[in-house]
TITOR-478759 format. One line per 8 residues: number of its first residue (from 0); their letters; for each residue x, y, z of N, C-alpha, C, CB. Coordinates in steps of 0.2 Angstrom, whole numbers, plus 5000, padded with zeros to 4 digits. Glycine has a CB too. Example, Ala and Ser with C-alpha at 12.3 -4.5 7.8 and 13.67 -1.06 7.14 Angstrom:
// residues 2
0> AS> 5066/4972/5039/5062/4978/5039/5066/4984/5039/5057/4978/5045; 5064/4989/5035/5068/4995/5036/5064/5000/5039/5070/4997/5029
END
This chain:
// residues 53
0> MSDAAEII> 5004/4994/5000/5000/5000/5000/5004/5006/5000/4995/5000/5006; 5002/5011/4996/5006/5017/4996/5006/5022/5002/5004/5021/4990; 5011/5026/5003/5011/5031/5008/5004/5035/5009/5017/5035/5008; 5002/5037/5003/4996/5042/5002/4990/5038/5005/4995/5044/4995; 4989/5032/5003/4983/5028/5005/4984/5027/5013/4983/5021/5001; 4990/5025/5015/4990/5024/5023/4988/5031/5026/4997/5022/5024; 4991/5036/5024/4989/5043/5027/4981/5044/5027/4993/5049/5024; 4978/5043/5021/4971/5044/5020/4967/5039/5025/4969/5043/5013
8> LAVGFAVA> 4970/5033/5026/4966/5029/5031/4967/5031/5038/4969/5021/5030; 4973/5033/5039/4975/5035/5046/4970/5041/5048/4982/5037/5047; 4970/5046/5043/4966/5052/5045/4959/5050/5045/4967/5057/5039; 4956/5046/5041/4949/5044/5041/4948/5040/5048/4948/5039/5036; 4952/5036/5050/4951/5033/5056/4951/5038/5062/4957/5027/5057; 4956/5043/5062/4956/5048/5067/4950/5052/5068/4962/5052/5066; 4947/5054/5062/4941/5057/5061/4935/5053/5064/4939/5060/5054; 4935/5047/5063/4930/5042/5065/4930/5042/5073/4930/5035/5062
16> LVIVGLTV> 4936/5041/5075/4937/5041/5083/4935/5048/5086/4945/5040/5085; 4936/5053/5083/4934/5060/5086/4927/5060/5086/4937/5066/5082; 4924/5058/5080/4916/5058/5080/4913/5054/5085/4914/5056/5073; 4916/5048/5086/4913/5043/5091/4914/5046/5098/4916/5036/5091; 4920/5049/5099/4921/5052/5106/4917/5058/5107/4928/5054/5106; 4916/5062/5103/4911/5068/5104/4904/5065/5105/4911/5073/5098; 4902/5060/5101/4895/5058/5102/4894/5055/5109/4893/5052/5097; 4899/5051/5111/4899/5048/5118/4899/5053/5123/4904/5043/5119
24> ADHINRAQ> 4903/5058/5122/4904/5064/5127/4897/5068/5128/4909/5068/5126; 4894/5069/5122/4888/5072/5122/4882/5068/5125/4886/5074/5114; 4882/5062/5124/4877/5058/5127/4878/5058/5135/4878/5050/5125; 4884/5057/5137/4886/5057/5144/4884/5064/5147/4893/5056/5146; 4885/5069/5144/4884/5076/5147/4876/5077/5147/4887/5081/5142; 4873/5074/5142/4865/5075/5143/4862/5071/5148/4862/5073/5136; 4865/5065/5149/4863/5060/5155/4864/5064/5161/4866/5053/5154; 4870/5066/5162/4872/5070/5169/4867/5076/5170/4879/5071/5169
32> TVELYTPY> 4866/5079/5165/4862/5085/5165/4855/5083/5168/4861/5089/5159; 4852/5078/5165/4845/5076/5167/4845/5074/5174/4843/5070/5162; 4851/5070/5176/4851/5067/5183/4852/5073/5188/4857/5062/5183; 4855/5078/5186/4856/5084/5190/4850/5088/5191/4862/5088/5188; 4846/5089/5185/4841/5094/5185/4834/5091/5187/4840/5097/5179; 4833/5085/5186/4827/5082/5188/4825/5082/5195/4827/5074/5186; 4830/5081/5200/4828/5082/5207/4826/5089/5208/4834/5079/5211; 4830/5094/5205/4829/5101/5206/4822/5103/5204/4834/5105/5202
40> YAVRSNQY> 4820/5101/5199/4813/5102/5196/4808/5099/5201/4812/5100/5189; 4809/5093/5203/4805/5089/5207/4804/5093/5214/4807/5082/5209; 4809/5096/5217/4809/5100/5223/4805/5106/5222/4816/5101/5226; 4807/5109/5216/4803/5116/5215/4796/5115/5214/4806/5119/5208; 4793/5109/5211/4786/5108/5210/4783/5106/5216/4785/5103/5204; 4787/5103/5221/4784/5101/5227/4783/5106/5232/4788/5095/5230; 4787/5112/5231/4787/5117/5236/4781/5121/5235/4794/5122/5235; 4778/5121/5229/4773/5126/5228/4767/5122/5225/4775/5131/5223
48> PLIES> 4764/5117/5229/4758/5114/5227/4752/5118/5226/4757/5107/5231; 4751/5123/5231/4745/5127/5232/4745/5132/5226/4745/5130/5238; 4751/5134/5224/4751/5139/5219/4749/5136/5212/4758/5143/5218; 4752/5130/5211/4750/5127/5205/4743/5125/5204/4755/5121/5204; 4740/5123/5210/4733/5120/5210/4729/5127/5211/4732/5115/5215
END
């Protein structure tokens, strides 16, 4: 295999790894955000039951 083909493969593989890494990080960030904010909203909604009703 020529040097150019190896470079293209290496760059493509690196780009694929970056995309997968960003996707996983985005998923983890969203999951953590939901876990952090859900109890907060639950507490907020429980504090004011009379106002909401």
